[in-house]
C-alpha positions, 0 to 999 in steps of 0.5 A: 703516653696517653692520648687526650680525649680532646685529641681523639675527638678531633681525629674522629671528626677529621676522619668523618670529614674525609669520608666519600659522599654518597651522591645518591643519598642526597639527590632528590628524585624529581617530583611530578610537579617539577617534571611537568614544569613547562621548561622540562617537557620533552616536546616535538618543537622546543617551546611549542606544544604541537597538537594533531587533528584531522581535516576537515575538522567537523562540528561540534568538535571544532568550529568553522574547520579551524582547530586553532580558534578555540571553539568546539568541544575538542579545540576547547579541551586541547587549549585547556590541557595546553593551559594546564601544561603552561602554554598560552594560545600563541605557543600552541601549533596544530598539525594535520593528522588523518584519523587512523594515522593518529593511533597507527604504530610509529613516530608522531608529528605531534605532542598529542592528538585530539580527534575523537579517538576512543581508548581501546586495548588494541590501539593502546598497543601502538600508542599511549592514551591520556586518561579519558576526557569524554564518555561517548555513546554511539547513535543510529541516524536515519531519514525521517519516515524511512523503514528504520527511522522508528526502530525502538530496539537494536533487534529491529535494526538487524536487517538494515543496511548500515553505513559506518566509517572504517577504523572506528569504534562505531564500526566495532559497535555495528559488528558486535552490538547491532550485529546486522544480517548483512555486512555494513557499508564501510567508508574511508571518511565520515563525510562519505558515510553522511553522503551515503545516507543522503543519497539513500545508499544505506538505510541508516548510519552509526556515528558517535552521539554528538556527531549524530546531532550535527548530522541531523541539524546541518548535514542531512535534511529531514534526518533523525536520531533513531537512538543511542546505545553503548558501543561495548555493552559494558565498560564505558567508551571514552575518548583519550588524547593520543601520544606516541608510545612511551611518550614522556609527556603522558604523566603530565597530560594525565595530570592536566586532564585530572586537574580539569576534571577536578575543577569542573572545567571539562564539564563546563566545556562539555555543557557549552559545546555538546549540551544538545547531545542529550535526550536521545532515546536508548536502544537496547 
């Protein structure tokens, strides 16, 4: 006996209805937006954003040695990034982290660190960096009236005894760009570099430009910025937020930095806290 068309149709529907469902075809991959939702973030302490920096925390990067007050360029940047990630001030906690420990290999006691850490290929082997949040130049500081205070070029600094902090791009800039005849005096802490200049143990010091303005304004009486220069002679040097290698937070922090750039917020913060760091003569 022939099977009626309607019966055939019913059988076909039944077979399809019993077919196994392919879960992979119906499950959407999380978007960057959903992955960066506050409740989805993988944090050191659930519900809290932990930010690392060194102590003392110097101006103009921080104000009154208190990163948590939101004042100073890097404190303001850190809280702005936190805001983009969905955290208010009460949900941010600070951790003391030595400068060179921030980008050393190993586990980190912070979600990200902010401490004038320049992005370099060698450091990026051990940690992850956010996209750059500040483009920096190096500066030479000397005491007014001293032998090298009037230098107009890098070549005029060849015979200077230069003080600089260990593990910094300032040290790299001294060695690779200035290339002095004698090895620089290298110090463990920035304050030791400043004191060396104050006590006439060195002819000049090299620090990043905003720090140079603070040195001359508040730390070493009658000192002056001899000039500024690029640390590599090529690719601009940028500060980046530091994260543990392989951090799941990196795409979200990058997204936050990009958002602050596109809205002009990073420019506003820079103008507010680093506005004086302009106009220093260029040393070539």
